[in-house]
Structure formats: C-alpha cells, structure tokens
C-alpha positions as CSV (number, residue, x, y, z in Angstrom):
1,M,-5.2,21.0,-40.6
2,T,-6.8,18.4,-38.3
3,N,-8.8,19.4,-35.3
4,K,-6.1,18.6,-32.8
5,L,-3.9,20.6,-30.4
6,W,-1.0,19.4,-32.6
7,G,-2.9,19.5,-36.0
8,G,-1.3,22.4,-37.9
9,R,1.3,20.2,-39.7
10,F,-1.2,17.6,-40.7
11,K,-3.6,17.5,-43.7
12,K,-4.8,14.0,-43.3
13,K,-7.1,12.7,-40.6
14,T,-5.9,10.1,-38.1
15,D,-6.7,6.5,-38.9
16,P,-9.8,5.9,-36.7
17,D,-8.5,2.6,-35.3
18,F,-5.2,4.2,-34.4
19,E,-6.9,7.1,-32.9
20,S,-9.0,4.8,-30.7
21,F,-5.9,2.8,-29.7
22,S,-3.8,5.8,-28.9
23,A,-6.4,7.7,-26.9
24,S,-5.8,7.7,-23.1
25,F,-9.1,9.4,-22.1
26,R,-10.4,6.1,-20.8
27,W,-7.7,6.2,-18.2
28,D,-6.6,9.8,-17.6
29,R,-10.1,11.3,-17.1
30,R,-9.2,10.8,-13.4
31,L,-6.7,13.7,-13.8
32,L,-9.5,16.2,-14.5
33,P,-9.4,18.1,-11.1
34,Y,-5.6,18.3,-11.3
35,D,-5.8,19.5,-15.0
36,L,-8.3,22.3,-14.0
37,A,-6.0,23.3,-11.1
38,I,-3.1,23.6,-13.4
39,D,-5.2,25.6,-15.9
40,A,-6.1,28.1,-13.3
41,A,-2.5,28.5,-12.1
42,H,-1.3,28.7,-15.6
43,A,-3.8,31.4,-16.5
44,R,-2.6,33.6,-13.6
45,A,1.0,32.9,-14.7
46,L,0.3,34.0,-18.2
47,K,-1.3,37.2,-17.0
48,K,1.8,38.0,-15.0
49,C,4.0,37.7,-18.1
50,G,1.6,39.7,-20.3
51,V,0.1,37.0,-22.5
52,L,-3.4,37.4,-21.0
53,T,-5.1,40.6,-20.0
54,T,-6.9,41.0,-16.7
55,A,-10.3,40.6,-18.4
56,E,-9.1,37.5,-20.3
57,T,-7.8,35.9,-17.2
58,A,-11.0,36.6,-15.3
59,R,-13.0,35.1,-18.1
60,L,-10.9,31.9,-18.3
61,L,-10.9,31.5,-14.5
62,S,-14.7,31.9,-14.4
63,A,-15.0,29.1,-17.0
64,I,-12.6,26.9,-15.1
65,R,-14.6,27.4,-11.9
66,L,-17.7,26.4,-13.7
67,L,-16.1,23.2,-15.0
68,E,-14.9,22.5,-11.4
69,K,-18.5,23.1,-10.1
70,K,-20.0,20.8,-12.7
71,Y,-17.3,18.1,-11.9
72,R,-18.1,18.2,-8.2
73,S,-21.8,17.9,-8.9
74,E,-21.2,15.1,-11.4
75,T,-22.9,17.1,-14.2
76,L,-19.8,17.8,-16.3
77,A,-20.2,16.3,-19.8
78,L,-16.9,15.9,-21.7
79,D,-16.2,14.8,-25.2
80,A,-16.0,11.0,-24.9
81,G,-14.0,10.9,-28.2
82,A,-11.3,13.2,-26.8
83,E,-7.7,12.1,-27.3
84,D,-7.0,12.6,-23.6
85,I,-8.3,14.5,-20.6
86,H,-6.3,17.6,-21.5
87,S,-7.8,17.8,-25.0
88,A,-11.3,17.2,-23.4
89,V,-10.8,20.1,-21.0
90,H,-9.5,22.4,-23.8
91,S,-12.6,21.6,-25.8
92,A,-14.9,22.3,-22.9
93,L,-13.2,25.6,-22.2
94,R,-13.4,26.5,-25.9
95,R,-17.1,26.0,-25.8
96,L,-17.3,28.4,-22.9
97,T,-14.8,31.0,-24.0
98,G,-14.3,30.6,-27.7
99,P,-10.9,31.2,-29.2
100,L,-9.7,32.6,-25.9
101,A,-9.2,29.1,-24.6
102,D,-6.5,28.6,-27.3
103,K,-4.3,31.2,-25.5
104,L,-4.2,29.1,-22.4
105,H,-1.9,26.6,-24.2
106,T,0.8,29.3,-24.6
107,A,4.1,28.4,-22.9
108,R,3.2,24.8,-22.2
109,S,3.3,21.3,-23.9
110,R,1.1,18.4,-23.1
111,N,4.4,16.8,-22.0
112,D,4.6,19.1,-18.9
113,L,0.9,19.1,-18.5
114,V,0.7,15.3,-18.4
115,S,3.6,15.0,-16.0
116,Q,2.3,17.7,-13.7
117,S,-1.2,16.4,-13.5
118,S,0.1,12.9,-12.9
119,R,2.4,14.1,-10.1
120,L,-0.5,15.9,-8.4
121,Y,-2.6,12.8,-8.7
122,G,0.2,10.7,-7.4
123,K,0.9,13.0,-4.4
124,T,-2.8,13.1,-3.5
125,Q,-3.3,9.3,-3.8
126,A,-0.1,8.6,-1.8
127,A,-1.3,10.8,1.0
128,R,-4.7,9.0,0.9
129,L,-3.0,5.6,1.0
130,I,-0.8,6.8,3.9
131,R,-4.0,7.7,5.8
132,L,-5.7,4.4,5.0
133,I,-2.6,2.4,6.0
134,Q,-2.7,4.3,9.3
135,E,-6.4,3.5,9.8
136,L,-5.7,-0.1,9.2
137,Q,-2.9,0.0,11.7
138,K,-5.3,1.5,14.2
139,S,-7.8,-1.3,13.6
140,I,-5.1,-3.9,14.1
141,V,-3.8,-2.2,17.3
142,R,-7.4,-2.1,18.7
143,K,-7.8,-5.8,17.9
144,A,-4.4,-6.6,19.5
145,E,-5.5,-4.9,22.7
146,T,-8.4,-7.2,23.0
147,C,-6.3,-10.3,22.8
148,R,-3.1,-9.5,24.7
149,E,-3.7,-12.6,26.9
150,V,-4.7,-15.0,24.1
151,L,-1.7,-17.2,23.6
152,V,-1.2,-19.1,20.4
153,P,1.5,-21.1,18.7
154,G,3.8,-18.8,16.6
155,M,5.1,-20.5,13.5
156,T,8.3,-20.8,11.5
157,H,8.4,-23.0,8.3
158,L,4.6,-23.3,8.7
159,Q,5.3,-25.4,11.8
160,N,4.2,-24.5,15.3
161,A,7.3,-23.2,17.0
162,Q,6.9,-21.3,20.3
163,V,4.1,-19.7,22.1
164,V,3.4,-16.0,21.6
165,S,0.6,-13.6,22.4
166,Q,-1.9,-13.2,19.5
167,A,-1.4,-9.5,20.0
168,H,2.4,-10.0,19.3
169,I,1.5,-11.3,15.8
170,Y,-0.9,-8.5,15.2
171,L,1.7,-5.9,16.2
172,A,4.1,-7.5,13.7
173,Y,1.5,-6.5,11.0
174,V,1.6,-3.0,12.3
175,E,5.4,-2.9,11.9
176,M,5.2,-4.2,8.4
177,L,2.6,-1.6,7.5
178,E,4.7,1.2,9.0
179,R,7.5,0.3,6.6
180,A,5.0,0.4,3.7
181,K,3.7,3.8,4.9
182,F,7.3,5.1,4.9
183,R,7.7,4.1,1.2
184,F,4.6,6.1,0.2
185,Q,6.0,9.1,2.1
186,M,9.2,8.8,0.1
187,A,7.2,8.4,-3.1
188,Q,5.3,11.6,-2.3
189,D,8.6,13.5,-2.4
190,L,9.2,12.6,-6.0
191,C,5.7,13.8,-6.9
192,D,6.2,17.1,-5.1
193,V,7.9,18.9,-8.0
194,C,6.6,21.7,-10.3
195,V,7.5,20.9,-13.9
196,L,5.4,23.6,-15.5
197,G,7.6,25.8,-17.7
198,S,9.5,22.8,-19.0
199,G,7.6,22.8,-22.3
200,A,8.2,19.8,-24.5
201,L,11.8,19.4,-23.4
202,A,13.8,22.7,-23.7
203,G,11.8,25.1,-21.5
204,V,9.7,28.0,-22.8
205,T,10.4,31.6,-24.0
206,F,8.0,33.2,-21.7
207,D,9.0,34.3,-18.2
208,L,6.7,32.1,-16.2
209,D,6.9,32.5,-12.4
210,Q,7.6,28.8,-11.7
211,K,8.0,29.3,-8.0
212,A,4.6,31.0,-7.8
213,L,3.1,28.1,-9.9
214,A,4.6,25.6,-7.4
215,R,3.2,27.5,-4.4
216,E,-0.3,27.7,-6.0
217,L,-0.3,23.9,-6.7
218,G,1.0,23.1,-3.2
219,L,4.4,21.9,-4.5
220,S,7.7,22.5,-2.6
221,Q,10.2,22.2,-5.5
222,V,10.7,23.4,-9.1
223,T,12.4,21.2,-11.6
224,R,16.1,21.8,-12.3
225,N,16.2,20.3,-15.8
226,S,13.4,20.5,-18.4
227,Y,14.9,17.7,-20.5
228,D,14.9,15.3,-17.6
229,V,11.4,15.9,-16.5
230,S,9.9,15.4,-19.9
231,G,10.8,11.8,-19.7
232,D,11.1,11.3,-16.0
233,R,8.7,8.7,-14.6
234,D,10.7,7.8,-11.5
235,F,7.8,9.1,-9.4
236,V,5.5,6.6,-11.1
237,L,8.1,3.8,-10.4
238,N,8.3,4.8,-6.8
239,L,4.5,4.7,-6.4
240,L,4.3,1.3,-8.2
241,S,7.1,0.0,-6.1
242,S,5.4,1.2,-2.9
243,C,2.2,-0.5,-4.0
244,A,4.1,-3.8,-4.8
245,V,5.7,-3.8,-1.4
246,L,2.4,-3.0,0.3
247,G,0.6,-5.7,-1.7
248,T,3.2,-8.2,-0.7
249,H,2.7,-7.3,3.0
250,L,-1.1,-7.5,2.6
251,S,-0.8,-10.8,0.9
252,R,1.3,-12.3,3.7
253,I,-1.2,-11.0,6.3
254,A,-4.1,-12.4,4.3
255,E,-2.2,-15.8,4.1
256,D,-1.8,-15.8,7.9
257,L,-5.6,-15.2,8.3
258,M,-6.3,-17.8,5.7
259,I,-4.3,-20.4,7.5
260,G,-5.8,-19.4,10.8
261,Q,-9.3,-19.9,9.6
262,T,-8.8,-23.4,8.1
263,Q,-10.5,-26.2,10.0
264,G,-7.1,-27.6,11.0
265,F,-6.3,-24.5,13.0
266,A,-9.8,-23.0,13.6
267,L,-8.2,-20.0,15.4
268,V,-9.6,-17.2,13.3
269,E,-13.2,-16.5,12.4
270,L,-13.8,-14.1,9.6
271,D,-17.0,-12.1,9.6
272,Q,-19.5,-13.4,7.0
273,A,-19.7,-9.9,5.4
274,F,-16.3,-10.6,3.9
275,C,-17.0,-14.1,2.7
276,T,-18.9,-15.8,0.0
277,G,-20.5,-19.3,-0.4
278,S,-20.4,-22.0,-3.0
279,S,-22.9,-22.3,-5.8
280,M,-22.8,-26.1,-5.3
281,M,-21.8,-26.9,-1.7
282,P,-24.3,-25.3,0.8
283,Q,-22.0,-25.6,3.8
284,K,-19.1,-23.5,2.4
285,K,-18.0,-20.2,3.9
286,N,-15.1,-19.0,1.7
287,A,-12.7,-16.2,2.7
288,D,-12.8,-14.7,-0.8
289,F,-11.7,-11.2,0.3
290,L,-8.5,-12.6,1.7
291,E,-7.9,-14.6,-1.4
292,L,-8.5,-11.6,-3.6
293,T,-6.1,-9.6,-1.4
294,R,-3.5,-12.3,-1.8
295,G,-4.0,-12.4,-5.5
296,A,-3.8,-8.6,-5.9
297,S,-0.1,-8.9,-5.0
298,G,0.4,-10.2,-8.5
299,V,-1.4,-7.2,-10.0
300,F,0.9,-4.8,-8.0
301,S,4.1,-6.7,-8.9
302,G,3.0,-7.1,-12.5
303,N,2.3,-3.4,-12.9
304,L,5.7,-2.5,-11.5
305,S,7.5,-5.1,-13.7
306,G,5.4,-4.0,-16.7
307,F,6.4,-0.4,-16.4
308,L,10.0,-1.1,-15.7
309,V,10.1,-3.1,-19.0
310,T,8.4,-0.2,-20.8
311,L,11.1,2.2,-19.5
312,K,14.1,0.0,-20.0
313,G,14.8,0.7,-23.7
314,L,13.6,4.3,-23.9
315,P,15.9,7.2,-24.7
316,T,15.8,10.2,-22.3
317,S,13.2,12.9,-22.8
318,Y,9.6,12.2,-23.8
319,N,8.4,9.2,-25.8
320,R,4.8,8.1,-26.3
321,D,5.5,4.8,-24.7
322,L,5.2,6.7,-21.4
323,Q,1.4,7.0,-21.9
324,W,1.1,3.4,-20.6
325,D,2.2,4.7,-17.1
326,K,-1.4,5.7,-16.3
327,K,-2.8,2.2,-16.8
328,F,-0.3,0.8,-14.4
329,L,-0.5,3.6,-11.9
330,F,-4.2,4.1,-11.7
331,E,-4.9,0.3,-11.3
332,S,-2.3,-0.1,-8.6
333,L,-3.1,2.9,-6.5
334,E,-6.9,2.5,-6.7
335,T,-6.8,-1.3,-6.0
336,A,-4.6,-0.6,-2.9
337,E,-7.1,1.9,-1.7
338,E,-10.0,-0.6,-2.1
339,I,-8.2,-3.3,-0.2
340,L,-7.1,-1.1,2.7
341,L,-10.6,0.3,3.2
342,I,-12.1,-3.2,3.5
343,L,-9.2,-4.8,5.4
344,S,-9.7,-2.3,8.3
345,R,-13.2,-3.5,8.7
346,V,-12.1,-7.2,8.5
347,F,-9.8,-6.7,11.5
348,L,-12.4,-4.8,13.5
349,T,-14.8,-7.7,13.1
350,L,-12.3,-10.6,13.3
351,K,-12.8,-13.1,16.1
352,I,-10.2,-15.4,17.8
353,N,-11.2,-18.8,19.1
354,K,-9.7,-18.7,22.7
355,E,-10.6,-22.3,23.4
356,R,-8.9,-23.5,20.3
357,A,-5.8,-21.4,21.2
358,A,-5.7,-23.1,24.6
359,A,-5.9,-26.5,23.0
360,L,-3.1,-25.8,20.5
361,T,-0.8,-24.4,23.2
362,A,-1.3,-27.6,25.3
363,D,1.3,-29.2,22.9
364,E,4.3,-29.3,25.2
365,S,6.8,-29.6,22.4
366,L,6.2,-25.8,22.0
367,Y,8.2,-25.3,25.2
368,A,11.4,-27.2,24.1
369,T,13.3,-24.0,23.6
370,D,12.4,-22.9,27.1
371,V,13.5,-26.3,28.5
372,A,16.8,-25.9,26.7
373,D,17.3,-22.4,28.1
374,Y,16.4,-23.8,31.6
375,L,19.1,-26.4,31.3
376,V,21.6,-23.8,30.2
377,K,20.9,-21.9,33.5
378,K,21.6,-25.2,35.2
379,G,25.1,-25.2,33.7
380,V,24.6,-27.2,30.5
381,A,26.2,-25.8,27.3
382,F,23.5,-24.7,24.9
383,Q,24.3,-27.3,22.2
384,A,24.1,-30.1,24.7
385,A,20.9,-28.6,26.2
386,H,19.4,-28.4,22.7
387,E,20.1,-32.1,22.2
388,Q,18.7,-33.1,25.5
389,A,15.5,-31.1,25.1
390,G,15.1,-32.7,21.7
391,R,15.4,-36.2,23.3
392,L,12.8,-35.3,25.9
393,V,10.4,-34.3,23.1
394,R,11.1,-37.5,21.2
395,F,10.8,-39.7,24.3
396,A,7.3,-38.2,25.1
397,E,6.2,-38.6,21.5
398,E,7.2,-42.3,21.4
399,R,5.2,-42.9,24.6
400,K,2.3,-40.8,23.4
401,L,2.4,-38.9,26.7
402,P,2.9,-35.3,27.4
403,M,6.2,-34.6,29.2
404,S,4.3,-33.3,32.2
405,K,2.9,-36.8,32.8
406,I,6.3,-38.6,32.8
407,G,8.2,-39.0,36.0
408,L,11.3,-37.0,36.7
409,D,13.5,-40.1,37.2
410,L,12.8,-41.3,33.6
411,L,13.4,-37.8,32.2
412,R,16.7,-37.4,34.1
413,A,18.1,-40.3,32.2
414,L,17.9,-38.0,29.2
415,A,18.7,-34.7,30.9
416,P,20.6,-35.3,34.2
417,K,20.3,-31.6,35.4
418,L,16.5,-31.6,35.4
419,D,14.7,-30.9,38.7
420,G,11.1,-30.3,39.8
421,G,11.2,-26.8,38.3
422,F,11.3,-28.4,34.8
423,Y,7.5,-28.9,34.9
424,D,6.8,-25.2,35.3
425,H,8.3,-24.6,31.9
426,L,5.6,-26.6,30.2
427,N,3.1,-23.8,30.4
428,A,2.1,-21.1,27.9
429,E,1.7,-18.2,30.4
430,H,5.1,-19.1,32.0
431,S,6.7,-19.3,28.6
432,V,5.8,-15.8,27.5
433,R,6.8,-14.3,30.8
434,L,10.3,-15.8,30.5
435,K,11.0,-13.6,27.5
436,K,13.0,-10.5,28.5
437,T,14.2,-8.7,25.4
438,L,12.7,-5.5,23.9
439,G,10.2,-6.3,21.2
440,S,9.5,-9.7,22.7
441,T,6.2,-11.4,23.5
442,H,6.4,-10.8,27.3
443,P,3.1,-9.3,28.5
444,S,4.7,-6.1,29.7
445,R,6.4,-5.6,26.4
446,I,3.1,-6.2,24.6
447,R,1.4,-3.6,26.8
448,T,4.2,-1.1,26.1
449,Q,4.1,-1.7,22.3
450,I,0.3,-1.2,22.2
451,A,0.5,2.0,24.2
452,D,3.4,3.2,22.0
453,W,1.5,2.5,18.8
454,K,-1.7,4.1,20.0
455,K,0.3,7.3,20.8
456,R,2.2,7.2,17.5
457,L,-0.9,6.6,15.4
458,K,-2.9,9.3,17.2
459,N,-0.2,11.8,16.3
C-alpha cells in the first residue's frame, strides 16, 4: 500500500517524475480556506448521519479551526510534496487528530471536493472582480465629471470623425465594463451549487443533508445529477470567458489611452507612477502598464481557448485532464484582479491636455456632418447634402484655408442653400449642442448620464 488517499490497491510507489508532474499543489494551494470550510461542513454532516460521534466531531472541528487560525496568521506549514491541497490538509489534520482524520473522507471523493472548492473559489473571486470593476467604473465616472466640457475629436477607423465630450468617451468605457460585470454575475450563478454528496460520480450511500451543506457553505442550489457534476467545468468556462471579454474591453481602453498619449495626439498624460523609462534613451516615458494590460488580453483569450481544447474530446464524468483547469482559472482571475486594481488609480491620476484638445477641434472638417444636416434642414436631400459638404471640405483643403475664412459667395457655388448661419456650425461647442438623442454627447445628456451612473454605482 502506498501512502496516498487512494493507495490501497497499489503496491508500487509512484514514479517520482510522474508524481511531480501530476501534482497540483503548486496551483491549488489557493483553495486552502475553501477546503477547510468544506471539511468543517462535512464533519457536521457526518455527525448528523451517525458516522462521527459528538466528541469526534468536536475534535475535528477544533483541529480545522486551528489550521484556519494558522492560515490567517501565515504560520501554517503544509507538506510541500503533497499531491494536492486536499491531501496536504488531510495530512495536517492527521498530525493533529491521528487516525480520526481518516474518517473525514467518508462519503466523499476528491472529485466532489475539487469541484466544490473550485466553485467556492470561483464564486468568491467573481464577487471580488465585480467589486473591482465597479470601483474602476467609479474612478472613470469621477474623471468624466471633471472633463464634461473638454471637447475632443471622436474617431472611427482611427480617423478624427466628429467632436464629442471627453466625458462621453469615458462613459463609453463605463458601459463596456457594466457588460463585463454582468458576465461575472452570470458566472457566479454556475459556481453557486453544492456538489457534496456526489462522490466520484454515482452519489454516496450515506444520508448526507446536502441542503444543510449548501446553506453552511453559502450556496443556493444542490446539484441534480452526480454524474454530470463530476466532469462539469462549465463554471470554469464561464469565468474564463468572462475574463476574456473583460480583458478585451480593458485592452481596447488601454489602446485608446496609448493613442491619446502619443506625441501626435498629446491629449492624455499618464502619471509617471504607471510608466517606465528606457535603459538606453534617457528621454523616454513609456506607458508600460497600458501595454501590459493590452497584452494580457492574449493571456485571457489563450486560457479560455486552452481549456476549451482540453474539454473538447473528454467523455462525460471525471477525467484527470480536468486538473489543468486550475492553471487556466487562477491565472486569469488573479491577473484580472491585478489589472483592475491598478487601472482604477490610472484613471484617478490621468490628465487631459485641454489646450491640445482645443487645437484638434479647430479642424473644421470635423463639422462636415453638422453642415450636411444643416443643409437637410434647408430642404436638401441628405445624399445631396452629404456630397455638397464633402465638396466644401475638399475646396477648403485645396486652398489650405479653413471654411470659416472663405467667403459665402464662393461656398454657395458648391452648396447653393448656404446662408450666414453656416459659419455657426464650424464650432465644437455648437456641434455637441446640436445633438438631441438619448445617449448622445449633448452636454445635458452627459450630465444626466454621469448623475445616473453615480447613483447606480453607489447602490
């Protein structure tokens, strides 16, 4: 017999290289607090169904509390050569309670223990990420409120397109993050299931009170099929997918800021605390955090793709391939947490160059759409108005003059319906005030959006 939870059938020791390769302790030690919570709940459940006496239960619970106390004080020493966190905890309990610890494994398999601890971890981490996303949203809304009146060129196709409030762009980020937050809320639901009592795949022969176990662990549901949950990792996929979408959003936001801080735009100034320099070029101030955030999108997407491929060929029920889920899951959730924590501070310290914004919005081609709409109101069909506005822009470019410096008589040759009111449309403040629709960049809409988000995020 080998010294393993599963060793009774084996006479020969595990090959040491295989043992090292197959061990998951280097990853799943993060599950320790959840493993201990499960152990405590399971001990009480075993007492209810007569496997443990009152004295035995008290002794086990006392040992579990001691391990929890040592964990919180960072003095808990576990066997570094353990196969996984569950084996490490079992060994620690055995040192404290002797053979009594072996009774704790009654009516459970590592399959349901692994799944349950991973679900508790996932639920906790998802809740933490939801809070961090909300904190980032608050930081962005606060920044938006300080630059409601800063008007900048909004872009499509990486080309300056129309004037918008800088706050309007920031509020777009808040909307993106709200969708990401919703995904984590859905991912939490798949984690919120008690699978204890499922055993390896068929259930157990002891009458465990699964509903009581669920309540004690803060879970709202009990699994309906033990065979399904032994191999179910949809909750991991949902968390990885949520991280991948969040990572994509964060990458796009980072790219916006990267473009804004280039010398060509010079709209955004990133605080030095989030930048690095060059080992060769003394003048450099590199926005490394933004680049690392942008690059992390590949990590999130790669982990999702990697685990999808792992699952693709597996039969239902448990297979050891599923052990790889932790590598993917821990890296994605914990990387997302790090980025969100830092990005909130990035936005709080971000500066906008108002003078540069004014210089960029002096480009009168940004108002071509407003000019076309103005012509429509004069009775010109939009397609014709679009063509005439385009001619006006080209005419001004060819003469290297702004349209506001060209006489009305010359411009009327290209757009006969023009009158003196045309020149009012070549102005950033006038442009944003022309917008009327909900969700637009009109100053009153921006104020309403900011007030609405402040209320929603407070609640």
